[in-house]
N, C-alpha and C positions, 0 to 999 in steps of 0.2 A: 504494500500500500504506500502511496506517495502523498505527501502533504506539501502543498504549495504555500510558501510564506512570502508575502509581498514586501518588497523593499526593506523598510526599517524595522519590521517586526522580527523578533528573535526567538528562537527556541532556547530556553534557559540552559539545557544540557550542553550547548555549544558556545556559550558566551565567553568561556574562559580559554578556549582554544585559539591560539594566535592566527592561524590561517583563515578561520571562518569569519572572524570579525574584521579582518583586514582586506577582504576581497572587495567590498564596495568602495572602501577608501582608496585602495590602489587603482581601481578602475577610474575613479574620479580624477586622480592625479594624472593618469595617462590621457584621459579625455581633455582635461584642462590644457595640457601641453600640445597635444596633436590636433585636437578639435575633431569635428565630424567630417565625413566624406572620403576617408581613405579606405583602402582595401583592408579586409579582415587580417591579412598577414602582417600589416604594419602594426596593428594593435597587439597582435600576438607576439611579435618581436619585442615591442615595448614592455609587454607584461613579463616576458622572460628576463629582460634587463632588471625590472623592478624586483622580481622574485630572487634573482641571483644576488643582487646588491643587499637584499635583506637576509640572505643566508637561508632562504626557505627552499627546501628541495622540491623539484618539479620535473615532470617529463613533458616533452613537446610532441604532439602528433602521435600519441600512444594508441596502438592498435589493440582492440579487444576482439578475439575470435568469436564467431557465431556458429553454433553447432545445431544441426537438425538430425534427430534420431542417431546421435553419435557421430555424425559425419560433419566435417568442416564445410560450411557453405559460403563463408565469407568473413568479413571483418568490419568492424566499425572503428573509426579513427576519432578519438577525442582530441580537441585542440590542445588543452593543457590539463594535466593532472598534478595537483599540488599536494605534496607530502603524502602521496598514496592514499588520500582521503577525500579530496575535493576535485570534481570535474568542473572546468571552466569551458563553457561553449561560447565562443565569441562570434558575434555577428556584426555586420555593417549593412543594415537594411533599413527601409523606410519604417517598418513596424514589425514587431515580433508576432508570429503566428502560432497557432496550436500545433502545427506539424513540427515546429522547432522545439516546442516544449516536449512533444512525444519523443523526438530524437534524443533529447537529454535524458528523459526518463528511461529510455531503452539503454543508453550508455550506463546509467547508474545500475540498472538491473544486471547487465552483462559484466560490469566491473565489480559488482557487489560492494559499491562504495556508498557512504552515508549521505553525502551532500553534493549538490551540483548547482552551479549558477549559469543562467542564460543571460548574457550581457550584450546589449546593443549599443554600439558607439556612434551610429549614424543619425544623430539628432542633436539639437542644441543642448539638451541635458541628457546625461547618460541614463539608459534604461536597463534595469536588471530585475531578474526574478530568481528566487532561491527555491530549490526543491530538496526535500528531505526524504530519503529512502527509509521508510518505516518497515522493518522486517517483522514478519509475524511468525 
């Protein structure tokens, strides 16, 4: 089950973990410097610089295999995985769509990670949504 948490609302169990609380702040720093209208790869590169300078471990373009009936049928590529616990799916689009949310939710399921952020840099103000993977 997935819980969507909009912008500034926080889940108390994650407030003390450094990467979770710093994702929106780092996104805003990047957006303030680069502004809207660039390709997604530019924001991804900037995010990598921010994470590296902060000493936060991350993986770029991490592939998660997809299996069907025990057979490998493909793979999904997450933009950034922070500290093996957060997926950052970066976008540079006019508006976020439900298909983009579904994409992130599928990444979280495949990776078995607890939290993901969908971040859109292509507007005058940064847009982001947080998703929590509630395992039952």
